[in-house]
C-alpha positions in Angstrom: 0.0 0.0 0.0 1.3 3.5 -0.8 -0.6 6.0 1.4 1.4 8.9 0.0 1.2 8.0 -3.6 -1.9 10.1 -4.4 -2.5 11.8 -7.8 -2.7 15.6 -7.8 -6.0 17.2 -7.8 -5.3 18.8 -11.1 -4.6 15.5 -12.8 -7.8 14.0 -11.3 -9.9 17.0 -12.4 -8.3 16.7 -15.9 -9.2 13.0 -16.0 -12.7 13.8 -15.0 -13.1 16.5 -17.6 -11.6 14.5 -20.4 -13.7 11.5 -19.7 -16.9 13.5 -19.4 -16.1 15.3 -22.7 -15.4 12.0 -24.5 -18.7 10.5 -23.3 -20.7 13.6 -24.2 -19.5 13.9 -27.9 -22.4 13.6 -30.3 -25.0 13.0 -27.6 -27.1 15.9 -28.7 -27.4 14.3 -32.2 -28.2 10.8 -31.1 -32.0 10.2 -30.4 -33.2 8.0 -27.6 -33.7 5.0 -29.8 -33.5 2.0 -27.5 -36.3 1.0 -25.2 -34.7 1.6 -21.9 -33.3 5.0 -22.5 -36.6 6.7 -23.5 -38.3 4.8 -20.6 -35.9 6.2 -18.0 -35.8 9.6 -19.7 -39.6 10.1 -20.0 -40.2 8.8 -16.4 -37.8 11.5 -15.2 -39.5 14.1 -17.2 -42.9 13.1 -15.8 -41.3 13.1 -12.2 -40.5 16.8 -12.8 -43.9 17.5 -14.2 -46.0 15.9 -11.6 -43.7 16.7 -8.7 -43.9 13.0 -7.4 -40.4 12.2 -6.3 -41.2 8.7 -4.9 -43.0 6.7 -7.6 -41.8 7.1 -11.1 -44.3 7.0 -13.9 -43.9 6.3 -17.7 -46.8 7.6 -19.9 -48.8 8.3 -16.7 -48.4 4.6 -15.5 -46.4 3.5 -12.5 -42.8 2.3 -13.5 -41.5 0.0 -10.8 -38.5 -1.3 -12.8 -35.7 0.5 -10.9 -35.3 2.6 -7.7 -35.3 6.4 -8.0 -31.8 7.6 -7.9 -31.3 7.7 -11.7 -34.6 9.6 -12.1 -33.6 12.1 -9.6 -30.2 12.6 -11.4 -32.0 13.1 -14.7 -34.5 15.6 -13.2 -31.5 17.7 -11.9 -30.1 17.8 -15.4 -33.4 18.7 -16.9 -33.7 21.6 -14.5 -30.4 23.0 -15.8 -30.5 21.9 -19.5 -34.1 21.1 -20.4 -35.6 17.7 -21.1 -33.5 16.5 -24.1 -31.4 13.6 -25.0 -28.1 15.3 -24.0 -29.4 16.1 -20.6 -30.8 12.6 -20.1 -27.4 11.1 -20.9 -25.3 13.6 -18.9 -25.7 11.6 -15.5 -24.2 8.5 -17.1 -21.2 10.5 -18.5 -20.6 12.1 -15.1 -21.0 8.9 -13.2 -18.6 7.1 -15.5 -16.0 9.9 -15.2 -16.4 9.8 -11.4 -15.8 6.0 -11.6 -12.6 6.7 -13.5 -11.4 9.1 -10.8 -12.1 6.5 -8.1 -10.1 3.9 -10.1 -7.2 6.4 -10.4 -7.3 6.9 -6.6 -7.7 3.2 -5.7 -5.1 2.1 -8.1 -2.7 4.6 -6.6 -3.3 3.3 -3.2 -2.7 -0.3 -4.5 0.4 0.5 -6.5 1.3 3.9 -8.1 -0.5 6.8 -9.6 0.5 5.7 -13.1 -1.2 2.3 -12.5 -4.3 4.1 -11.1 -4.6 6.2 -14.2 -4.0 3.3 -16.5 -6.9 1.4 -14.7 -9.1 4.4 -15.1 -8.5 4.7 -18.8 -8.7 0.9 -19.4 -12.2 1.0 -17.8 -13.2 4.2 -19.7 -11.9 3.0 -23.1 -13.7 -0.3 -23.4 -16.7 -0.9 -25.6 -19.2 -1.4 -22.8 -18.2 1.8 -21.1 -18.4 3.7 -24.4 -22.1 2.5 -24.7 -23.2 2.7 -21.2 -21.2 5.8 -20.3 -23.5 7.7 -22.5 -26.8 5.9 -21.9 -29.7 7.3 -20.0 -30.0 4.2 -17.8 -29.3 3.2 -14.3 -26.1 1.2 -14.7 -23.6 4.0 -14.5 -24.5 5.4 -11.0 -24.9 1.8 -9.8 -21.3 1.0 -10.9 -20.1 4.2 -9.4 -21.4 3.5 -5.9 -20.6 -0.2 -6.1 -16.8 0.7 -6.9 -16.8 3.3 -4.2 -18.1 0.7 -1.7 -15.6 -1.8 -2.9 -12.6 0.6 -2.5 -13.9 1.6 1.0 -14.2 -2.0 1.9 -10.6 -2.6 0.7 -9.5 0.3 3.0 -11.6 -1.1 5.8 -9.9 -4.4 5.6 -6.6 -2.6 6.4 -8.0 -0.4 9.1 -10.9 -2.5 10.6 -11.2 -0.2 13.7 -11.7 2.9 11.7 -15.5 3.7 12.0 -15.6 6.4 9.3 -14.6 3.8 6.7 -17.4 1.4 7.8 -19.9 4.2 7.9 -19.0 5.4 4.4 -18.9 1.7 3.1 -22.6 1.2 4.2 -23.7 4.6 2.8 -22.2 3.7 -0.5 -24.1 0.4 -0.6 -27.3 2.1 0.2 -26.8 4.6 -2.7 -25.9 1.8 -5.0 -29.1 0.1 -4.1 -31.1 3.2 -4.9 -29.5 3.3 -8.2 -30.3 -0.2 -9.4 -31.2 -2.6 -6.6 -29.2 -5.4 -4.7 -26.7 -6.1 -7.5 -24.8 -3.1 -6.0 -24.2 -5.1 -3.0 -21.5 -7.3 -4.6 -18.8 -5.5 -2.6 -20.5 -6.8 0.6 -19.7 -10.2 -0.6 -16.2 -9.3 -1.5 -15.5 -7.8 1.9 -17.3 -10.6 3.8 -15.4 -13.3 2.0 -12.0 -11.6 2.6 -12.7 -11.0 6.2 -13.7 -14.6 6.6 -10.7 -15.9 4.7 -8.3 -13.9 6.8 -10.2 -14.3 10.1 -7.2 -16.0 11.8 -4.5 -13.7 10.8 -6.3 -10.4 10.6 -8.7 -8.7 13.1 -12.1 -8.1 11.7 -15.1 -6.1 12.9 -17.5 -7.9 15.3 -21.1 -9.0 14.7 -22.4 -5.8 16.0 -20.5 -3.7 13.4 -22.1 -5.8 10.6 -25.5 -5.6 12.1 -25.3 -1.9 12.8 -24.0 -1.2 9.3 -26.8 -3.2 7.7 -29.3 -1.3 9.7 -27.8 2.0 8.6 -27.9 0.9 4.9 -31.4 -0.4 5.1 -32.5 2.6 6.9 -31.2 5.0 4.2 -33.0 2.8 1.6 -36.2 2.9 3.7 -36.3 6.7 3.6 -37.6 6.3 0.0 -38.6 2.6 0.2 -41.2 2.8 2.9 -43.2 5.7 1.3 -42.9 4.0 -2.1 -44.3 0.7 -0.6 -47.1 2.5 1.2 -48.1 4.6 -1.9 -48.1 1.4 -4.1 -49.4 -1.0 -1.5 -46.4 -3.2 -1.9 -46.4 -3.3 -5.7 -43.0 -1.6 -5.9 -41.4 -4.4 -4.1 -43.4 -7.2 -5.8 -42.6 -5.9 -9.3 -39.3 -4.1 -8.9 -37.7 -6.9 -6.7 -40.0 -9.8 -7.4 -40.2 -9.6 -11.2 -37.2 -7.6 -12.2 -34.7 -9.3 -9.8 -36.1 -12.7 -8.8 -37.9 -13.5 -12.0 -35.0 -12.4 -14.2 -32.9 -14.9 -12.3 -35.3 -17.8 -12.7 -36.9 -17.2 -16.1 -36.1 -15.8 -19.5 -37.6 -12.3 -19.8 -38.2 -10.2 -23.0 -36.6 -12.9 -25.1 -33.2 -12.4 -23.4 -32.0 -15.9 -22.4 -32.9 -19.6 -22.9 -36.5 -20.9 -22.5 -35.7 -24.4 -21.6 -33.1 -26.3 -19.5 -31.1 -27.5 -22.5 -30.9 -23.9 -23.7 -29.9 -22.6 -20.3 -27.1 -25.0 -20.0 -25.9 -24.0 -23.4 -25.9 -20.3 -22.5 -23.9 -20.8 -19.3 -20.5 -19.7 -21.1 -22.5 -16.5 -22.4 -20.6 -13.9 -20.3 -17.2 -15.6 -20.8 -17.6 -15.0 -24.5 -19.3 -11.7 -24.6 -16.6 -10.2 -22.3 -14.3 -10.2 -25.2 -16.3 -7.7 -27.5 -17.6 -5.9 -24.3 -14.1 -5.3 -22.8 -12.4 -4.7 -26.1 -9.8 -3.7 -27.0 -8.3 -4.7 -23.6 -9.9 -8.1 -23.6 -7.1 -9.3 -25.8 -4.7 -9.3 -22.9 -7.3 -10.2 -20.2 -6.8 -14.1 -20.2 -3.1 -13.7 -19.6 -3.7 -11.2 -16.8 -6.3 -13.3 -15.1 -4.1 -16.4 -15.4 -1.1 -14.6 -13.9 -3.0 -13.2 -11.0 -4.7 -16.7 -10.5 -1.4 -18.4 -10.2 0.4 -15.9 -8.0 -2.4 -14.2 -6.1 -1.8 -11.2 -3.7 -4.3 -9.9 -1.1 -5.2 -7.1 -3.6 -5.6 -9.2 -6.7 -7.6 -11.8 -4.6 -10.0 -9.1 -3.5 -10.5 -7.8 -7.0 -10.9 -11.3 -8.5 -13.6 -12.0 -5.9 -15.6 -9.1 -7.2 -15.4 -10.2 -10.8 -16.1 -13.9 -9.9 -19.2 -12.9 -7.9 -20.5 -10.7 -10.7 -19.9 -13.3 -13.5 -21.3 -16.1 -11.3 -24.5 -14.3 -10.4 -25.3 -13.5 -14.0 -24.1 -16.7 -15.4 -26.6 -18.6 -13.2 -29.4 -16.1 -14.1 -31.8 -17.2 -16.9 -32.2 -13.7 -18.3 -29.0 -12.6 -20.1 -27.8 -9.4 -21.6 -24.2 -8.5 -22.4 -24.0 -5.4 -20.2 -25.2 -7.2 -17.0 -21.5 -8.0 -16.1 -20.5 -4.3 -16.3 -20.0 -4.0 -12.5 -17.0 -6.4 -12.9 -15.3 -4.2 -15.4 -13.6 -1.8 -12.9 -12.0 -4.8 -11.1 -10.9 -6.2 -14.5 -9.4 -2.9 -15.3 -7.4 -2.8 -12.1 -6.3 -6.3 -12.4 -5.1 -5.7 -16.0 -3.2 -2.5 -15.0 -1.5 -4.2 -12.2 -0.4 -7.0 -14.5 0.5 -4.8 -17.3 3.4 -3.0 -15.4 5.4 -6.2 -15.5 4.2 -8.1 -18.5 3.9 -5.4 -21.3 5.6 -2.2 -22.4 4.0 1.2 -21.7 4.4 2.0 -25.4 1.9 -0.7 -26.4 -0.5 0.6 -23.7 -0.3 4.2 -25.0 -0.8 3.1 -28.7 -3.9 1.1 -27.8 -5.3 4.0 -25.7 -4.6 6.6 -28.5 -6.2 4.4 -31.1 -9.2 3.8 -29.0 -9.7 7.4 -28.1 -9.6 8.2 -31.9 -12.3 5.6 -32.6 -14.5 6.8 -29.7 -14.2 10.4 -31.0 -15.0 9.6 -34.7 -17.9 7.3 -34.1 -20.1 9.8 -32.2 -19.3 12.7 -34.5 -19.8 10.8 -37.7 -22.2 8.0 -37.1 -24.7 9.4 -34.5 -26.2 12.0 -36.9 -26.7 9.1 -39.3 -28.7 7.1 -36.7 -31.2 10.0 -36.4 -31.9 9.9 -40.2 -32.5 6.2 -40.1 -35.0 6.2 -37.1 -38.7 5.9 -38.0 -39.6 7.9 -35.0 -37.2 10.8 -35.8 -38.2 10.8 -39.5 -41.9 11.0 -38.5 -41.8 13.8 -35.9 -40.8 16.7 -38.1 -43.9 15.9 -40.3 -46.1 16.3 -37.3 -44.9 19.8 -36.3 -47.9 21.7 -37.9 -50.5 19.2 -36.7 -49.4 18.8 -33.0 -50.3 21.3 -30.4 -50.1 21.1 -26.6 -53.8 20.0 -26.5 -53.6 17.4 -29.2 -54.8 13.9 -28.3 -52.6 11.2 -29.8 -53.2 7.5 -30.2 -50.8 4.7 -31.0 -51.9 1.4 -32.6 -49.2 -1.1 -33.3 -46.1 1.0 -33.1 -45.8 1.9 -29.4 -42.1 2.2 -28.9 -40.9 4.2 -25.8 -38.9 6.4 -28.3 -42.1 7.6 -30.0 -43.8 8.2 -26.6 -40.7 10.2 -25.5 -40.8 12.3 -28.6 -44.5 13.0 -28.5 -44.4 13.9 -24.8 -42.0 16.7 -25.6 -44.8 18.3 -27.7 -48.1 17.6 -26.0 -49.2 17.9 -22.4 -51.4 14.8 -22.4 -50.4 11.1 -22.7 -50.4 9.0 -25.9 -53.3 6.4 -25.7 -52.8 2.8 -26.8 -55.8 1.6 -28.9 -56.6 -1.4 -31.0 -57.0 -1.4 -34.8 -60.7 -1.9 -34.6 -61.2 1.3 -32.6 -59.2 3.6 -34.8 -62.1 5.1 -36.7 -64.2 5.5 -33.6 -61.4 7.2 -31.7 -60.7 9.7 -34.7 -64.3 10.7 -34.8 -64.2 12.1 -31.2 -64.1 15.9 -30.8 -60.9 18.0 -30.5 -57.6 18.0 -32.1 -56.3 14.4 -32.5 -54.2 12.2 -34.6 -53.4 8.5 -34.8 -50.1 6.9 -35.5 -49.8 3.4 -37.0 -47.8 1.3 -39.4 -48.7 1.0 -43.0 -49.4 -2.7 -42.5 -52.0 -1.9 -39.8 -53.5 0.8 -42.0 -54.0 -1.6 -44.9 -55.6 -4.2 -42.6 -58.2 -1.8 -41.2 -58.8 0.1 -44.4 -57.9 3.5 -42.9 -58.6 6.6 -44.8 -56.1 9.0 -46.3 -53.2 10.0 -44.2 -51.4 13.4 -43.9 -47.9 12.1 -43.0 -45.8 9.0 -44.0 -42.3 8.2 -42.7 -40.1 5.2 -43.5 -37.3 4.2 -41.2 -36.0 1.6 -38.6 -37.5 0.4 -35.4 -34.0 -0.1 -33.8 -35.4 -1.9 -30.7 -36.6 -4.7 -32.9 -34.1 -4.3 -35.8 -36.9 -4.0 -38.4 -37.6 -1.4 -41.0 -41.2 -0.1 -41.4 -43.4 2.7 -42.6 -45.4 4.8 -40.2 -48.6 6.8 -41.1 -50.3 9.6 -39.3 -54.1 10.0 -39.6 -56.0 13.2 -38.7 -59.1 13.2 -36.5 -62.4 13.7 -38.5 -64.3 16.9 -37.6 
């Protein structure tokens, strides 16, 4: 441990600024095209509009998927910058930059400032961080507080009688839960396993410290959780934890994972394969680094490996699988790789890889993000509706109900888009007041709809399908 080897504040500030800038490039030109991003962004906008900071809502319906921290972050950015894609993505960039600073500090404590900055940039300059470091979702703040808790736990291992470290550790775990639920508690397993492993050679906190810490952590969560449970009569826990945590582990949800036992067994290596494109370009050296640390473990490398193993084990056993689920392990992999690199590879190779990756991560947002907007069915349609939409307009969606369209419409109307069946389109359009109906050309043909005033062809990126959208006016 090197208690005096601390990077200067100026270098840490520069690191934070550079990472934030890199992850903000092009965000104002990239629409919210995935399903998760517009859901989070729109729920945050509705939170600002209705003043309900306890129960998030999407299209005026309760959204129990995640705890509230990411919505609060979005709301703060909306207050400053307005409700737009750039503001919705800013918390992710800031949290990822803050995680990079934590890794620089932690790596400096483990080895040297150079190792710390190397770990910070390895984490920042991998594909998964490029994607989620600019995504309006809950993962970046969860990773931030999870890494903070892991670092504080590492310090607590060395100073088990220092109560301020224990206090900060449990507070970080509480904030991690408020970001994305119990997956943020992986550092608790890292710390508990390490204390147990070294129980005969190293003093550890007594049972009272663990109980008191858990009570503090749960108490912080309860400040939001109890009102949320009372307001929703327990549905927030039943859906947020029961469905989106427990069920995701036991069954395949939304088509992400195997539906039968044979398929489940076949997908067990999923994350050991997807880590290579997700952690690229650094994944090329990852097997050698892990093998080296495994053969010659140190207390530091064992602690980091435990975090990676716990993360991969949890999601490998889960039925629902998506490549980004193992993102919480990437900071530990970055530190392991940086610690290994100082003895196994030249600094020149590291610098060349980092510079090339920065170049790619700069060119892609500036050149390709604007192209995505021109290909999106939602973004192609919205300019055609400008003269038809007013704040009072009623809008109905038939078979194209993507969150991206709801987000775009809600930026122009005060009401909420309605979901109607094909058979009810003509009746709905005949009602009084300004109204329009949006549906696919295939649905319009099936129901024999009348003439349309707008037509836009583009891609539904969530499903990877191309389609044509039509807009019908209400009949006076």
